N, C-alpha and C positions, 0 to 999 in steps of 0.2 A: 549638612550631612557629613559624617565622619565614621569610618569603620576600618577594621583590620580583618583579613581573612587569609585562608590558605590559597596560594596561587593555583594549585592543581584543581581545587574545588571550583574556583572562579572560572578558570579556563574551560573546564568540563561543562559548567552551567551555561557559559556563553555560547559554546559550540552547539549545545542542545537546543537552545531557544533561537539561535541564528537562522534556523531553517524556516522560521515563520516571519523573518524580516522581509519586508517588501523590497523587491529589486527594482521595480519600475513603478513609481508612484508619483502622482501630482502633488502629494503631501509629503514633504521631506521628512517629517517627524516619524513616518511609518518606516523609514530606513534606519531608525534607531532602536535601541534596547532600553527599556524602562528599568531603572534601578531604584528599589525602595529599601532603605535600611530601617529596621524596626526591632525593638526588643533585643533578641539575640540572634537575629538572622537577617539575610538580604534576599529579597525576592527579585528575580530577573524576569522580565516579561517582554515578549515580542509578538507582534500581530500584523497581518496584512488585511485585517477586517473579515477574512474568511477563516483563517486558521490562526489560533493563538496558542503560544507555548509559554509556560511559566515553570521556573525552577527555583527552589529554595535551598540556600546554603547557610551553614552556621557562620556567625561572624561576631566579633567583639565590637558592638556598636557603641560609639562614644556620643554621637549626636544623630538623632533620627532625622530622616529627610528623604527626598527623592529627586531624581533627575533623569534625563534621557540622553544616553551617549550614542555617538555615531556607531551603528552596529558593526559593520565590516571592519572599520578602522580599529574599534575597541577589541574585536575578536583577534585581529592580526597582532595587536600589541600584547594582550595578556597571554596569548598562546606561547609567547617566548618566555613567559615568566612563571611557568607552571611548577617550578621547584622552589619558588621564593615565597616568603611571607610578605603580603602586600598590604600597604596602608593607603586608603583612598579618602579624600575629603574634597568638598565642593566649596568654592569661594563665592563672593557676592556677584562676581561677573559671569557666573554659570560656567566656570572653568573647573574641570575635574583634575585634581593632582593625584598622580599615581606614584607612590614611593616604594622602592624596592632596593634592598641593601643600602648602598650609599648614593643611589641615583634616583632620579624622578623624571616624570613626563607629564605633559599637560594636554588635555583634550577640551575643545570647546563643545559645550553641551546645549541641548534644547530645554525649554521650560517644561517641566513635568506636567503643569496644569493643562497643556495643550495636547497631551497624549490621550488617545481614546480610552474610555472606560471598558474594561473587560466584563462581559456578561457573566453574572453569577448564576449558577445553576444548582437547584436543589435535587434531591434524589427521590422525589415522589414517584417518578416514573423511571425505572432503571431495570437493568438485567445484569446478571453475573455469569461468567463463564471462565473455565480454566484458561490461564494465560497462554499455555502451549496450544490449546485448541483454537483460541482466537487468532494467534499468529498463523497457524496452519490454514485457517479459513481465509485470512487475508491473502496469503501467498497463493492460494488456489483460485482466487477470483480476480485480484487486482490487475493481472496481465490482460484480462479480456475486456476492460472498459474501453469506451470509445475515445479516440485521440483528438477528434475535431469538435468544433462547437456547433455542428448542425443541430444536434439535440443535446443540449447541455446536461439533461438529467442522466444521459447514458455515460457521462464522465464520472458517474458515481456507482457505488455498490448498494443494491437494494438489500436491506436487512428486514426480515419479517420475524418478529418476536412472538413466538407462540407460548403455550402454557409450559411446555417442557423442552422446546427445541428452538434453535435459532437457524433460520434459513438465509443464506446469502446468495445473491444472483448478480452477475455482471454479464453484459453483452455489448457488442459493437455493431451488430447488423450482419456479421459474417460468422460469428462464433458466440457461444454462450458457456458460462461456467456456473454450476450450481453446487452448493455445499451445505450440508446440514450438520449441526453440532448440538450436543446435549447442553442444556442450561443448568447451572447450579441453583439459580434462583431468578425470579423475575417479579416485577410489580406492574402488572397489566400486560395486555396483548396489543401490539401496534406494529406499524411498519414505517420505515424511514429510508432516505437515500443519502448516504454519506459520500462526500467527494473521495475519489480513490487516493488522492494525495494525502488526505487526512488519515485514511486507513493505513496507508503505507508508513506514515510516521508512527502510528500506534504500534505497528509490527516492529519497528526499529526500537521502540521503547522497551519491548519485552525481551528479556535475556533468555537465551536458549535453555539455561539451566533452571529457570523459574518453574515451580509447580503450583504457585499460589493462584488465587482467583482475582480476575479483573472485573470491576464493576463500571458499567457505562451508564451514565445518567442522561435522560432525555428531557428537554424542556422547550416547548414551542419549536423554534427553528434551529436549535443547537443541541449538540451532545458534549459530554465532558467525561474524560477519563483521568483519574488521579492515581498515579503509579510511581512509587519509589521517589517521592519528593518532586515529581514532574507532573504538571497538569496540562492536559491538552483540551482545548475547547474549539469546536469546529461548527461553522454554519452548515446547515443541511441544504440539499438541493431541492428546488421547487419543481413541480411538474409531475405528470402521470408517467410512471414507469411502464415499460412494455408488459403486456399480459403474457409472461414467459411460458406459462403452463400450456398455452395453445400452440406453442412452437415445438415442444418436445413430442415426437411421435410416441404413440402408446404400443405399437406393434411393429415387428421387423421381420423381413423375409430371410435375411442372412446374418449370421453371427460368426465372427472370427476371433479365436483366442490366440494370443501371440505373446512372446516374451517382450516385456516393456523396454528393457534396455537395448535389446537387439533391434527392435523397431526404431527406437529413437536414434541410435547410431546409424542405422541404414538410411533413414530419411535425411539426416544431416550430411552424410556423404553424397547422397543422390542430389541434394539441393545445390551442391557446389557447381554442378554443371547444368542447372536448370536454364532453359532457353529464354525464359521470360522473367526478368527481374521483378516485374510488377506484381505477378501473382506467384512467382517462385514455385511453379507447378511440378509436382511429382505424381506419376501414375502408379496406382495400386492394381495389379492384376492378380486377382484371387481365384485360385483353382485348386480344388481338392485339398491336398496337404501342403501346398506351397503358395506363398504370396511373393510376387516379384515386384520390386520397386524399380521404376525406370525414369530417367530424365535425359534430355537431349539438348545440345547446343551446337553452335558452329565450332566450338573448341573440343567437342568430344561427347561421350555419353557414358552413362552408368547403368548397370543392371545389378540389383541386389536381390538374392533369393533367400528366403527364410522359411523355416518350418512353421506351420500353423495348424490349428484344428478348426475345420470349417463345418458349420451346420447351415444348410440352405443352399441357395443358388450361387453359382460362380458370378464374379462381378469384376468389371473393369471400371475404375473410378479414379478421379484425380483430385488432389487437394493442394492448397497453399501450404508448403512445407513448414513455414514459420508458425502458422496457426497450430499445426499438429505438434511440433517440437516444444512450443511454449507450454502447451497443456501437459505433454508427457514429462517435462522436467519437474513438475510439481507432484507427480505420482510416485509414491514410495512402495507400491506393490510390485511383485515380481512379474505378474501376468495381468494383462488387460483384455477386455472384450470390446470389439468394434461391431456395432450394430448398424445394418444397412438395409435399405429398401430398393432404391434405384440409383443409377449413376448421377441423377440430378436432384436427389432429395437429401436432406440432412443426415449425417451419421452421428451416432452417439457413442462416446467412449466411457467405459466404466472399468474400475478395478475389479478383479475377480473376487477378492476377499470381503468386500464391503459394499453396501448401498449408500454410503455416506455422501458420495459426490459423483458428479458426471460432467462431461464436457460434450458440447454439441458443435459441430463444424459443418458449414456449407461446402459442398464440393465445387471444384472448378470445372466448367463445361469443357469437354474434350472436343476440339475441332479437327476433323479429319482432313 
């Protein structure tokens, strides 16, 4: 194998695929990055067998071939060479020579034949959505996935592909996030659970300025997204997802309309002096036109008053401040509505201007 390429292109590609390199593996080759020089390009591939990332860059290929370089070491090295034209060749001892200006370095490599094959996915079953909408959907759900391994399927985001609409749901037993987005196109109606880590990597692949369409292909236990010369392939999660529709109340006795930013700022200030770090409790005392947020600790207390519009009964209820603020940070509406029934039943948060998404949060029981 022998090729020359732009150092900046190589450095960028290595850093993109490095996120899929296995950090703790019984198989050392999974800690490497597969390089394949072919025709007029080099394909870089990394995988931990659950997530795979591939990036193609232009190259002047003299001799086609492939090898596996130590991932982190290679990344650290080429990161320092991003303004140089780089020449790379592989000798018979599986040593990679990296030449730049009048200098060179060597890395001992793995045999490419031992690297796992990456699953090839066709587009027979797929759906397409605006990139900006997909990124927003991921940002509004990924924070609500479960963090522990008690129920592995809850570490993923449920995607329900309908005829015209994509529904995404994430929950961890204490909160739920649901988002609906219009589809540009789909081939079939189906549902799948994608690891949150993979969805977050998809969001990072999408540039904020992009207005184009992303197409996600689904095949057996995998999904694939091909975007701007980068391919992401992810294994899906097995298991039955929670029947989330049964969790969301259909009717409410109390509805509070409040300025989103004012509420978010108030909760964050109140949570600083929360007495219980475990549940980070902040009380919401809702009466007529005013909602009062309070928190107490041995070091002090906070009382935040804010104007609200109330329909229904007064309510004293408490929440984990982190659950509330993580949901509010993803809201770009000026006003939200908080729907309540009792101090011990779930509340639902919706933006005023759209029915596109909602958040559900379980309250913290107040002990007198």
